[in-house]
KEKE-3310 file (N, C-alpha, C; in steps of 0.2 Angstrom, whole numbers, plus 5000, padded with zeros to 4 digits):
npx = (6214:6229:6239:6242:6231:6221:6213:6208:6198:6185:6167:6162:6153:6156:6169:6169:6159:6170:6181:6174:6174:6187:6191:6183:6180:6176:6166:6152:6143:6132:6135:6139:6151:6165:6173:6187:6195:6211:6228:6237:6239:6232:6222:6219:6214:6204:6195:6182:6175:6178:6178:6172:6163:6161:6167:6184:6190:6200:6217:6231:6249:6265:6282:6288:6279:6276:6270:6252:6238:6220:6210:6196:6197:6209:6206:6214:6211:6200:6208:6221:6225:6216:6222:6235:6233:6226:6240:6249:6242:6245:6257:6262:6267:6259:6244:6236:6221:6208:6199:6187:6178:6163:6157:6163:6167:6156:6153:6156:6151:6151:6159:6153:6141:6147:6153:6142:6138:6149:6146:6136:6141:6142:6153:6168:6176:6189:6193:6193:6206:6214:6230:6235:6229:6227:6226:6224:6224:6228:6234:6250:6267:6274:6264:6258:6243:6234:6222:6210:6216:6229:6241:6258:6268:6263:6263:6277:6281:6276:6279:6295:6296:6298:6288:6278:6270:6256:6241:6223:6206:6195:6194:6189:6193:6191:6180:6179:6192:6192:6181:6185:6195:6207:6224:6226:6232:6232:6239:6250:6246:6251:6244:6240:6234:6221:6203:6201:6201:6212:6223:6233:6241:6258:6267:6279:6278:6268:6270:6283:6275:6268:6277:6282:6269:6269:6280:6277:6266:6273:6280:6269:6264:6274:6274:6281:6278:6271:6250:6242:6234:6220:6219:6210:6212:6212:6210:6208:6200:6198:6195:6196:6195:6201:6213:6218:6218:6228:6238:6244:6249:6244:6257:6259:6262:6256:6243:6226:6223:6214:6216:6206:6195:6186:6172:6170:6174:6164:6154:6155:6153:6141)
npy = (4931:4938:4940:4949:4944:4940:4947:4954:4947:4946:4950:4968:4967:4954:4955:4966:4959:4948:4955:4960:4949:4947:4957:4959:4966:4978:4994:4992:4997:4992:4989:5002:5006:5001:5004:5001:5000:5005:5009:5017:5034:5036:5037:5025:5024:5017:5012:5000:4997:4996:5000:4991:4981:4967:4956:4951:4937:4931:4933:4938:4938:4943:4935:4936:4938:4951:4960:4963:4959:4961:4953:4957:4970:4973:4980:4989:5000:5002:4990:4989:5000:4994:4982:4987:4993:4983:4975:4984:4987:4974:4974:4983:4989:4993:4996:5005:5012:5011:5013:5007:5010:5010:5011:5022:5026:5030:5043:5044:5037:5029:5038:5047:5044:5039:5052:5057:5048:5051:5065:5062:5059:5044:5037:5031:5042:5043:5043:5056:5060:5059:5060:5060:5059:5044:5040:5028:5028:5033:5034:5025:5029:5038:5048:5062:5068:5080:5088:5100:5102:5112:5110:5113:5110:5095:5091:5092:5083:5073:5072:5071:5056:5052:5054:5065:5081:5079:5081:5080:5075:5070:5062:5050:5055:5069:5072:5066:5072:5087:5086:5077:5088:5086:5085:5078:5066:5057:5043:5034:5019:5008:5006:5007:5015:5018:5014:5008:4994:4992:4993:4990:4982:4987:4978:4980:4993:4997:4988:4996:5008:5002:5001:5014:5019:5008:5016:5027:5026:5021:5034:5043:5036:5040:5049:5062:5064:5078:5081:5084:5099:5099:5110:5122:5127:5143:5143:5156:5166:5158:5146:5128:5119:5127:5128:5115:5112:5118:5116:5121:5126:5136:5142:5140:5151:5162:5158:5158:5151:5144:5137:5125:5119:5105:5107:5117:5115:5105:5113:5119:5110:5109)
npz = (5388:5383:5373:5360:5349:5353:5354:5344:5337:5344:5344:5349:5361:5365:5369:5379:5388:5391:5397:5408:5414:5417:5427:5441:5450:5444:5439:5429:5415:5406:5390:5389:5396:5405:5420:5428:5445:5451:5460:5457:5452:5439:5425:5412:5394:5384:5366:5364:5352:5334:5316:5308:5300:5302:5311:5315:5304:5300:5302:5295:5294:5294:5290:5302:5308:5314:5309:5305:5297:5292:5280:5283:5290:5301:5313:5322:5327:5340:5345:5346:5357:5369:5371:5376:5387:5394:5395:5402:5413:5419:5421:5429:5444:5455:5452:5436:5436:5425:5410:5400:5385:5375:5358:5353:5340:5334:5340:5353:5365:5374:5382:5383:5391:5404:5407:5411:5422:5432:5432:5439:5453:5453:5456:5466:5477:5475:5460:5458:5462:5451:5444:5429:5412:5402:5385:5375:5357:5346:5328:5320:5327:5337:5340:5351:5356:5361:5361:5367:5376:5385:5393:5397:5404:5407:5392:5391:5399:5395:5380:5383:5384:5371:5362:5350:5348:5340:5331:5328:5329:5337:5352:5365:5376:5374:5379:5392:5397:5402:5410:5421:5426:5424:5414:5399:5387:5370:5363:5352:5344:5336:5324:5306:5292:5297:5299:5286:5275:5272:5285:5297:5309:5317:5328:5336:5335:5344:5356:5361:5364:5375:5385:5388:5393:5403:5411:5414:5422:5433:5437:5438:5450:5461:5476:5474:5462:5451:5450:5435:5431:5421:5408:5399:5380:5371:5355:5348:5336:5325:5330:5335:5325:5313:5318:5318:5304:5298:5306:5316:5332:5343:5356:5372:5379:5370:5369:5375:5387:5400:5419:5425:5435:5443:5443:5437:5423:5422:5421:5409:5401:5400)
capx = (6217:6235:6241:6237:6228:6215:6209:6207:6193:6179:6167:6162:6149:6159:6175:6164:6159:6177:6184:6171:6177:6195:6191:6177:6180:6177:6161:6151:6137:6132:6134:6142:6161:6168:6179:6193:6198:6218:6231:6242:6233:6234:6217:6221:6205:6202:6188:6181:6173:6181:6172:6173:6155:6163:6170:6190:6188:6206:6223:6236:6257:6272:6285:6292:6274:6278:6265:6245:6232:6214:6201:6190:6198:6212:6202:6220:6209:6206:6210:6226:6223:6212:6229:6238:6228:6226:6246:6252:6240:6247:6265:6263:6266:6256:6240:6231:6214:6207:6191:6187:6171:6162:6155:6168:6168:6149:6150:6159:6141:6152:6163:6148:6139:6153:6155:6134:6138:6154:6142:6129:6141:6143:6161:6173:6180:6196:6193:6197:6215:6220:6236:6235:6224:6231:6222:6228:6219:6231:6240:6256:6271:6277:6259:6253:6238:6232:6216:6208:6223:6234:6245:6263:6273:6261:6266:6284:6285:6273:6284:6300:6297:6298:6283:6280:6264:6254:6235:6217:6199:6191:6193:6185:6197:6189:6175:6182:6197:6188:6175:6189:6199:6216:6226:6224:6234:6229:6248:6251:6247:6255:6240:6242:6229:6216:6196:6200:6202:6221:6222:6238:6246:6266:6267:6282:6277:6263:6274:6286:6269:6267:6282:6282:6267:6272:6284:6272:6261:6276:6281:6265:6264:6277:6272:6284:6276:6265:6247:6243:6228:6217:6219:6207:6216:6208:6213:6208:6195:6197:6194:6202:6195:6207:6222:6220:6218:6234:6242:6248:6245:6248:6260:6257:6264:6252:6237:6223:6220:6216:6215:6198:6194:6183:6164:6171:6175:6158:6148:6159:6150:6133)
capy = (4937:4939:4942:4953:4943:4938:4954:4955:4943:4946:4958:4971:4963:4946:4960:4967:4951:4944:4959:4961:4943:4948:4963:4957:4973:4983:4995:4989:4999:4986:4992:5010:5009:4998:5007:4998:5004:5006:5010:5024:5040:5035:5031:5026:5026:5015:5009:4995:4996:4996:5004:4987:4979:4961:4954:4947:4930:4930:4936:4939:4941:4945:4929:4937:4940:4958:4966:4961:4963:4956:4956:4960:4976:4972:4983:4991:5004:5004:4986:4990:5001:4990:4978:4989:4994:4977:4974:4988:4986:4966:4975:4989:4988:4999:4997:5011:5014:5006:5015:5004:5012:5009:5017:5029:5026:5033:5049:5045:5038:5027:5040:5054:5042:5040:5058:5059:5046:5056:5071:5060:5055:5036:5032:5032:5048:5043:5044:5063:5061:5056:5067:5062:5052:5042:5037:5023:5026:5034:5030:5027:5025:5040:5052:5062:5071:5086:5091:5105:5103:5115:5112:5116:5106:5091:5091:5092:5076:5066:5071:5066:5051:5049:5057:5071:5084:5079:5085:5077:5079:5070:5054:5050:5061:5076:5072:5065:5076:5092:5083:5077:5093:5081:5082:5070:5063:5049:5039:5030:5013:5004:5004:5012:5017:5017:5015:5004:4987:4990:4995:4984:4983:4985:4973:4982:4999:4995:4987:5001:5012:4999:5000:5019:5020:5005:5020:5035:5024:5021:5039:5044:5034:5043:5054:5068:5067:5082:5083:5089:5101:5101:5119:5124:5130:5148:5143:5162:5167:5153:5139:5121:5117:5130:5126:5109:5109:5122:5110:5122:5126:5143:5142:5142:5159:5167:5155:5161:5147:5145:5132:5122:5116:5100:5108:5122:5110:5101:5118:5120:5104:5108)
capz = (5385:5385:5367:5353:5343:5357:5357:5340:5334:5347:5342:5353:5367:5367:5374:5384:5392:5394:5400:5416:5418:5419:5432:5443:5454:5439:5438:5423:5413:5402:5382:5388:5397:5410:5424:5434:5451:5450:5466:5455:5450:5433:5420:5404:5391:5377:5365:5361:5346:5327:5311:5303:5300:5302:5315:5313:5304:5298:5302:5291:5297:5291:5292:5309:5316:5318:5306:5306:5294:5291:5276:5287:5292:5309:5320:5327:5330:5346:5348:5351:5363:5374:5374:5378:5394:5401:5398:5405:5419:5422:5420:5433:5452:5456:5446:5434:5433:5418:5407:5392:5384:5369:5352:5351:5333:5333:5343:5358:5367:5379:5386:5385:5397:5409:5410:5415:5426:5435:5438:5446:5459:5452:5457:5470:5476:5473:5454:5458:5463:5444:5444:5423:5409:5395:5380:5370:5352:5341:5324:5323:5332:5342:5340:5355:5352:5366:5358:5370:5384:5386:5399:5394:5408:5405:5385:5390:5400:5390:5375:5386:5384:5364:5359:5346:5347:5333:5329:5329:5328:5343:5355:5372:5381:5372:5383:5400:5402:5403:5415:5426:5426:5422:5409:5395:5380:5365:5362:5346:5347:5332:5318:5301:5290:5300:5295:5278:5274:5272:5291:5300:5315:5320:5334:5339:5337:5351:5361:5362:5367:5380:5389:5390:5395:5411:5414:5415:5428:5440:5438:5443:5457:5465:5479:5474:5454:5451:5447:5431:5429:5412:5407:5392:5377:5366:5349:5343:5332:5320:5334:5335:5318:5309:5318:5315:5296:5295:5307:5321:5336:5349:5360:5379:5378:5368:5371:5382:5391:5410:5423:5425:5440:5439:5442:5431:5417:5420:5419:5402:5396:5403)
cpx = (6222:6238:6237:6231:6221:6209:6207:6201:6185:6175:6165:6158:6152:6167:6173:6162:6165:6181:6180:6173:6183:6196:6184:6176:6177:6168:6160:6146:6136:6131:6137:6151:6161:6172:6182:6196:6206:6220:6235:6235:6235:6227:6219:6215:6208:6197:6187:6179:6178:6176:6172:6165:6157:6166:6177:6190:6197:6212:6228:6244:6261:6275:6286:6287:6272:6272:6258:6241:6226:6210:6195:6190:6204:6209:6209:6217:6201:6206:6217:6227:6219:6217:6231:6238:6228:6235:6251:6249:6243:6254:6267:6261:6262:6251:6236:6224:6213:6199:6190:6179:6169:6156:6158:6168:6163:6149:6153:6154:6145:6154:6158:6146:6142:6153:6147:6135:6144:6149:6138:6132:6143:6148:6164:6175:6188:6198:6197:6203:6217:6224:6238:6231:6229:6228:6225:6226:6223:6234:6245:6261:6274:6270:6258:6248:6235:6224:6217:6214:6229:6238:6253:6268:6270:6264:6271:6286:6282:6279:6292:6302:6299:6293:6283:6273:6262:6245:6229:6210:6196:6193:6191:6186:6193:6183:6178:6188:6195:6184:6179:6192:6207:6216:6225:6229:6232:6237:6244:6251:6248:6251:6241:6234:6221:6209:6197:6202:6211:6224:6228:6241:6254:6265:6273:6282:6274:6267:6279:6280:6270:6271:6284:6276:6266:6276:6282:6268:6267:6279:6276:6263:6268:6276:6275:6281:6270:6257:6245:6235:6225:6217:6216:6211:6211:6211:6212:6201:6192:6195:6198:6203:6202:6212:6221:6220:6225:6240:6247:6244:6250:6251:6257:6258:6259:6245:6233:6220:6221:6213:6209:6198:6186:6176:6166:6170:6166:6154:6151:6152:6143:6128)
cpy = (4939:4944:4944:4950:4940:4942:4956:4952:4944:4951:4963:4969:4958:4950:4961:4963:4948:4950:4962:4955:4943:4951:4963:4963:4979:4986:4994:4994:4997:4990:5000:5009:5000:5001:5002:5001:5003:5010:5015:5027:5042:5035:5033:5023:5021:5012:5002:4991:4998:5000:4998:4984:4970:4959:4950:4940:4927:4934:4934:4941:4939:4940:4930:4938:4948:4963:4962:4963:4958:4958:4957:4967:4972:4975:4985:4996:5005:4997:4985:4994:4996:4984:4980:4992:4987:4974:4978:4988:4978:4970:4980:4983:4988:4999:5003:5010:5012:5010:5011:5007:5008:5012:5023:5029:5031:5038:5050:5042:5035:5032:5047:5050:5042:5047:5060:5057:5049:5059:5069:5058:5048:5033:5035:5039:5048:5044:5054:5064:5059:5063:5068:5057:5053:5038:5032:5023:5029:5032:5031:5025:5031:5048:5054:5070:5076:5088:5098:5107:5105:5118:5109:5111:5098:5088:5090:5088:5072:5065:5070:5059:5047:5051:5064:5073:5082:5082:5081:5079:5078:5062:5057:5055:5069:5076:5072:5069:5082:5090:5083:5082:5091:5083:5077:5071:5056:5049:5036:5023:5007:5001:5010:5012:5015:5020:5011:4997:4985:4993:4986:4986:4981:4983:4976:4988:5002:4993:4994:5007:5010:5001:5006:5022:5018:5011:5024:5031:5023:5028:5042:5044:5034:5048:5062:5069:5072:5081:5087:5093:5099:5108:5121:5129:5135:5147:5150:5161:5162:5146:5134:5119:5120:5128:5118:5105:5114:5118:5115:5124:5132:5139:5145:5149:5165:5165:5157:5158:5146:5138:5131:5118:5112:5103:5115:5116:5106:5107:5120:5114:5104:5110)
cpz = (5386:5380:5363:5350:5347:5359:5352:5336:5338:5345:5349:5360:5369:5371:5378:5390:5395:5400:5408:5419:5420:5425:5435:5448:5449:5440:5431:5421:5407:5393:5383:5390:5404:5414:5430:5438:5450:5459:5464:5453:5443:5431:5415:5402:5384:5375:5363:5354:5339:5322:5307:5304:5301:5307:5312:5311:5304:5298:5300:5294:5292:5294:5301:5315:5317:5315:5304:5302:5295:5285:5278:5290:5300:5315:5324:5331:5332:5349:5352:5357:5370:5377:5376:5386:5398:5402:5401:5411:5423:5423:5426:5440:5455:5450:5444:5435:5426:5415:5400:5389:5376:5364:5354:5346:5331:5337:5351:5365:5374:5383:5389:5392:5404:5413:5413:5422:5433:5439:5442:5453:5459:5456:5462:5472:5474:5466:5455:5459:5457:5444:5432:5419:5403:5390:5375:5363:5347:5335:5326:5326:5339:5344:5346:5356:5360:5366:5361:5376:5382:5391:5398:5398:5407:5397:5386:5392:5396:5383:5378:5387:5377:5359:5356:5344:5339:5333:5326:5330:5336:5343:5361:5376:5381:5377:5390:5403:5405:5411:5422:5428:5429:5414:5405:5389:5377:5362:5355:5349:5342:5326:5313:5296:5291:5297:5287:5280:5274:5277:5292:5305:5315:5325:5337:5341:5344:5356:5364:5369:5375:5387:5391:5394:5403:5414:5416:5422:5435:5441:5442:5452:5465:5470:5479:5465:5454:5448:5440:5428:5420:5413:5398:5386:5372:5361:5344:5340:5330:5323:5333:5328:5311:5311:5317:5308:5296:5298:5312:5326:5342:5353:5366:5380:5377:5368:5375:5386:5400:5414:5424:5430:5438:5439:5438:5425:5416:5418:5412:5398:5396:5395)
residu = (MET:ARG:ILE:LEU:GLU:ASP:PHE:LEU:LYS:PRO:THR:GLN:LYS:GLU:LEU:PHE:SER:ARG:LEU:CYS:LYS:MET:TYR:PRO:ASN:ALA:VAL:ALA:ARG:ASP:GLY:GLU:TYR:ILE:LEU:VAL:PRO:GLY:GLU:ALA:PRO:VAL:LEU:LEU:VAL:ALA:HIS:LEU:ASP:THR:VAL:HIS:LYS:SER:PRO:VAL:ARG:GLN:ILE:CYS:LYS:THR:PRO:ASN:GLY:ASN:ILE:LEU:MET:SER:PRO:GLN:GLY:ILE:GLY:GLY:ASP:ASP:ARG:CYS:GLY:VAL:TYR:ALA:LEU:VAL:THR:ALA:HIS:ALA:ARG:SER:GLU:LYS:LYS:PRO:TRP:LEU:LEU:PHE:THR:CYS:ASN:GLU:GLU:VAL:GLY:GLY:ILE:GLY:ALA:SER:THR:PHE:ARG:LYS:ASP:TYR:ARG:ALA:GLY:ALA:PHE:SER:LYS:GLU:LEU:ASP:THR:MET:LYS:LEU:LEU:VAL:GLU:ILE:ASP:ARG:LYS:GLY:ARG:THR:ASP:ALA:VAL:TYR:TYR:ASP:CYS:ASP:ASN:PRO:ASP:PHE:GLU:GLN:TYR:ILE:ASN:SER:LYS:GLY:PHE:VAL:THR:GLN:TYR:GLY:SER:PHE:SER:ASP:ILE:SER:TYR:ILE:ALA:PRO:GLU:LEU:GLY:VAL:ALA:ALA:VAL:ASN:LEU:SER:SER:GLY:TYR:TYR:ASN:ALA:HIS:THR:LYS:HIS:GLU:TYR:ILE:ASN:ARG:LYS:HIS:LEU:ASN:GLU:THR:VAL:ARG:LYS:VAL:VAL:GLU:ILE:ILE:ALA:ASP:ALA:ALA:ARG:ALA:ASP:PHE:PRO:ALA:TYR:ALA:TYR:ILE:GLU:CYS:ASP:TRP:GLY:GLU:GLY:GLY:TYR:ASP:ASP:VAL:PHE:PHE:TRP:GLY:CYS:ARG:PRO:SER:SER:LYS:TYR:ALA:LYS:GLY:LYS:LYS:LYS:SER:PRO:SER:GLU:SER:ARG:GLY:ARG:LEU:GLU)
# end
């Protein structure tokens, strides 16, 4: 599996099996997640499931091949992210860690299981050395969604790559980032009209994100690159839902966020 189309047609179960074969050193929990150890202190995240009931059988493309759609629903959310992780891993000199999760669309089930296994000490201690987390599961071209993570230095760094802060309700890093105590962002992966049969993928926009993520991996691999901690944001009396609805984010100058250690973050989620 090397081209985008290879990631669009398999079922979640088939894709899970193929990725396990691609990464024989992975820690895999059947039907839940695949964790691929790396060298660079970066964890990339994507989910294998889509909302569409039928697997993709037919892919329709524009004459130049840039736009992809399917009568069954193309499933760019999040097969674009899976393609991006595999491609960024292949293009990086120092390999990032990869986490492929199952059943994000029905409540982040795979990510929740990963969180429980992390608490139980199921993984290498090297996982505690991550400097940042990057999920590739967002619509559009330049979105960066931080959810409850309010680390202004991290946000400034990510946005320096050409991304723009936006808002969302949930993704797998909503579970994973506070658990590991590491700052996280969800980046655009080039799909549009998510969760509809009119969903389409802009291959150019997806590849732009891949290129930027490869840069982020190389940056993080440097010894002088900082580790960005997860800092919980206090959204005020209305909470995150009100902020998300009104489309405004409290600046870190006024937010009451405080740095969480991994153990403190784990306790918050009990």
